[in-house]
N, C-alpha and C positions, 0 to 999 in steps of 0.2 A: 480558437482562430481564425484571422482572416488569412485565407492560404488561396495563390494562384492556383491555377487547373491548366490555362494553358496559355498561349500566345499561338494569333493568325496574323499572317502578316497579307494584307491585299494590295495588290497595285491597282491604280487608275490615270487617267488622263482626261482631264479638262482643255479642249480649248478654250483660248484667248480671246474678246473680237477684235484685240488690237495686239501686235506684239509692242513687250516695253522693253525700251534701252537707257540704259545707264551706265557710268561709269569709262571703263576704258573697251569698248568692243565687246558686254558684255549684252545678250538678248534675252529675252522671258517668249517665247510664243504661245505655250501650252503649260498646265499643270500638271507636268509629271510625276507625282506624289505616291505615297503611303499613304494606307490606313492599316494601324496597328490597332488590333482587338485584343484583349485581353479576359480570360471568364475566371471567373471567381469559384471557389467551391460554394456550392446554391444555385448556382446559373447566374450570378449576376456577372454583367458585359459592361465594358466600357471600352471608349474608345478615342484614337488621337490620331492628330496628321502628322505625318511624316514629311516635311519642307524635301527635296531633294533640288541643294544646290551645288556642284562641286565646286564652281567659281569660286565660292565663298567659306563655305564649312570644308572643303573637300571630302563631302558624302555624296556618295553614289546609291542607288537604291538598292545594289548587291551590298555595298558597306552597310548601311545602315541594316539589310537582314544579316548580316553576319555577327554584326554588334547584338544585337539584340539577341542571337543568337547563344554569345556568349554568355549575355545577363542572367536568360532564363533557368537555368539552372540554381543560379545564386538568388533569384527572386524567389525561388520555389521553395529553398531551405528556411524562408523568412516568415513571421507573422506581419502581412501588411497594414496593420495595425499597431501603431502611429504612423503615419505619412516620413514623422527623421529616419525612419530605420530604412523607409525603402529608399532614400535619399541618400542614409548611409552607402548604400549598397549598390546603388545607381553608381555614387562617387567613386568606384572601382576600376571604373572602365574612364580613363580621363577623355577629353575633346568631345567626338562622335555627340556634338550638340543635340541634331532635330530625333538622333535616333535617340539617346536617354531623355527628353526632351516629351517628345511624341508617346514612349514609353508609360515617361511619369504620368501624362496629365491622362493618360488613359486607366493607369490605376485608380485616380483619383475620382473618374468618374465610375467605375465600378466600385471602390469604397463607397461613394456617396449611393449608390443601389440598394448594396449589405446593407448599410446601416439607417437605409428607408430616410434620407433626407436630401432637399434638394441641392444637388452641386452647388450653385449659386449663393445659399446660405453657407457653407463651409467652408469660404472666401471672406478676404477681409474687405468690408465695402463700407464707403458713409458720404453715399450721393445715388439717387435715380436714375440719371441723364449723365452724358459726357459726350462730347463733342470728338467730329471723327472729319479727317480730313484723306482725300485721294491722290496718289501717287499719279504723275505726270511725269512721262517718260521723256527721256530727249527728242528732237525732232526738230521740225521745221516750224514756224508760227501759225503757219494754219494747221497741221497738224497738233503744236497744242494748243489750241484755241478749240477743234476738233474734240477733242481728249475733254479738257476742263467742261466742256460743253456737255457731251456724257456725261457725266458725273453732277454737274449741276443740276441739270435737269432730273434727275435722281435724289434731288434733296442734300448736296456735298454745299459747302460753304469756306471749304478749306483745304488750300491745294500744297501737295508739296512737289514743287520742279523737281527735275534734276538736269544740273547743267553741268557743261563740257571744256569747265576748266577760266570759264570767267571772261570770255571774249564778247565782242559787239553783240554773236548772235544772243547769247545769255539775257543781255541787256534789251533786247526787244525783245525777245521771249516773254521777262518778266513784264518792261511796259503794256506788251498786248494784253495779260492774262490780267492786268489791273484795271486795262483801258474798258475791256470787254465784261469784267464783272469787276464793279465796286463795290458792292457789297462782300465781295469775299475776303479773307485771307490769304497769303501766299507767302509760303516760305521754303528755302533752298536747302539742295541735296544736294555737294558738290561732288561726294563720292572721293575725296581726298586726291579731288583733282590739279587743285589750285597751288602753286609756287611760293613757300614761305617770303619771298621780296616782294612778291605783287599782293598777297593775300590781304593783307588791311586797307590798301587802297580797291581794292574789288567789291572788299565787304562794307565798304564805307560808299560807295555807288552802291550798292542794291540797297542798301538804307535807306539812300536816298530815294527810292523807284518803290520805295514801301513794303520792302522783304523786312518779315518781322523774327526770322532764325533760321540759321543755316546748321546744318548736319556736317559734317566731317569736312572741314575746310582743306585739310593738311593732313599727307600721308601720317599713319596710325604711328611709326616708326617716329618719327622724329618730333618725340616728345617735350622738348625744351621750349621749341620754334610752338607747339601745340602750347602750352601755357601761358605763354608771354601773348600769345593771340585773346587768350581768352581774358586775359589780366588785361587789356586793352580798351573791352568794354563796348568795343564800336557795333557790336552785334551778340545775341545767346547763341550761344555755341550746345550744336546737339552732340552726345556720343553716343555711337552705333556701332561703326568698324571696330573701335578701340574699348568694348563692353560687353562682349560675346558671352563673357560669364560672370558667378558673384565673385569670384577672384581679380578678374576685370576690373570690374567697378570700386573695389576697394581701393587697388591700384591707383584710379583716376582720379577717385576722390580722395586720397590720401597728396596725389597730386596736381588739383584742381585744373585740371585740363577741361572742362564744360560747366552749361548752366544747367540743362537739361538733361535726362539719360532718355535713352529710348529703347526701354527693355519688351524684347520681342519672345514670348512664352513658345514661339515655335522650337527655340533653339534653347531659352532657360525654362522651360514647365512650368508649375505652379510654385512649387516652393521656391527655387531660385530666383524665381524674379518676385516672388514675396520679400526675399533679402534684398535685393537689387532694391528696390522700392522704398522697405524702411530705413534702409541705409541712407539713402539720398534724399529722403525727408527729414530726417537727423541732421545731415548736413544744410537742411535749407536748398538745396536744389530742387528744382522744375524736374515733372519726366509725363512721358506718355507709354502708349501701347502701342507696340508693331505687329502686323499679323505674316507679317516674311512671302508677303504674297500670297496665303491660301486661297481655299475653297469656303463656298459658305460656311460649312459646318467647322473647319478651323477655326476661321474667323468668330465665329460665335461662343466659340471657346476661350479664345484669347482677349476677347471683347470682355470676359466676365471682370478679368484685372483692369478694365477701363474705371471701375466706378471705386479702385482703392485709392485710400485716404491725400495717398500723394500724387494721386494724377492730376493734374493744373493746366494739360495743354494738351491739344487736339491728337486723336488717338487715331492711327493711320489703320482706319477698320473698314476699310467700301473697295478695296481691290480688285473682292468678290465680283464686283459689279460686271468683270468684263467675262468671267463663266460665268454668267448665269445665276440661274437657279439652284445647279449643281445638284446635293443630293440633301439639303438641308435648308428652310426659309428662312434666312436671314432677312426680321423685320425690316420697315420700310426706315428710313432717316429722314426726320421730320425735321426739314429746316436748318439741318445743319447736326440735328441730335439724334442719338440714340438710347433708348432709355432699357434701365436693369431690369425690370418687371417682363418686357418681352424679350430679349436676348436669353432670361432665363428659362423662358419657355422654346427653345429652338431643340428641335428633335431630329434624331437621325431618320433616313430614309432610306428604306434597307430597299425598295423596288428602284427606286433613282441612281441607287450608287450600282446596281446591277446594269445600268447603261453606259457606263464610263468603266466599269471596271474590267482590266485587262487579262 
């Protein structure tokens, strides 16, 4: 049997090179996350990064610690092989997305070590490289171009632009990006800020400026309005805030509210993420992987799913550039692409982690 021996939670703080702003007054100036370490019998260790996002998932560092403390005795009672039993056990605690995902991913990594297999080989894959995008937060035109240039110089060729409601400033920023980086793709994350009566016109305007996709243009609770906007076909719509879980994804697929699903292992782990990707593929939907603004280590683990057969859109796996190397060497982005063999080789650097541990 593959048994859990103990779980260790380690807080860390990674400052960012610049503040990320999005939505209505939300911002991020540092990654203040938790590293979840699990140890199995035989000394096999696995790690997962818990992204602390009180304003998104309602989880604080303290709540994540409490959730994992509640789950630990349940996990001690079971055999951790196969992973379906782990998922069933974790499902006994609903919500708590970041806590459960980090714990599940740590168990996957420990299982791989115990089985003597590379983690990358245990996950579905169909390609050897994947395109990546970079999140450009809200700000002035000058700030937008400076942040995009920072990423472009580091190999990024796709930008996800955070907008603020579809006004003239958003159009100026989109135009500036297109003019400054003519070989780059630009898509938009509206973070639910558009008004339904203006959304169609706004998206049509953005399409005319070269925008390729839009993420969550309308508030999630406006289900019928979102369904109609997608049916208009004005631009492909990306589901993010509306698909936190596998159950969310199944509902939104039934309602047909999106064209592309943004799957974030930071909130849905490996098993649930794979389920979401498989269901999207069956329904002929596009897919991307998001890192939820994680460190280079967490981004590298999330990136393992960017090579999944369902993923056909650029994945948000370069935000870690703002946090520097951190405690893992994420491989260089090469003309917009990352490569599976290089991602699979990323390892945890304990000495580097000690510099950021709280």
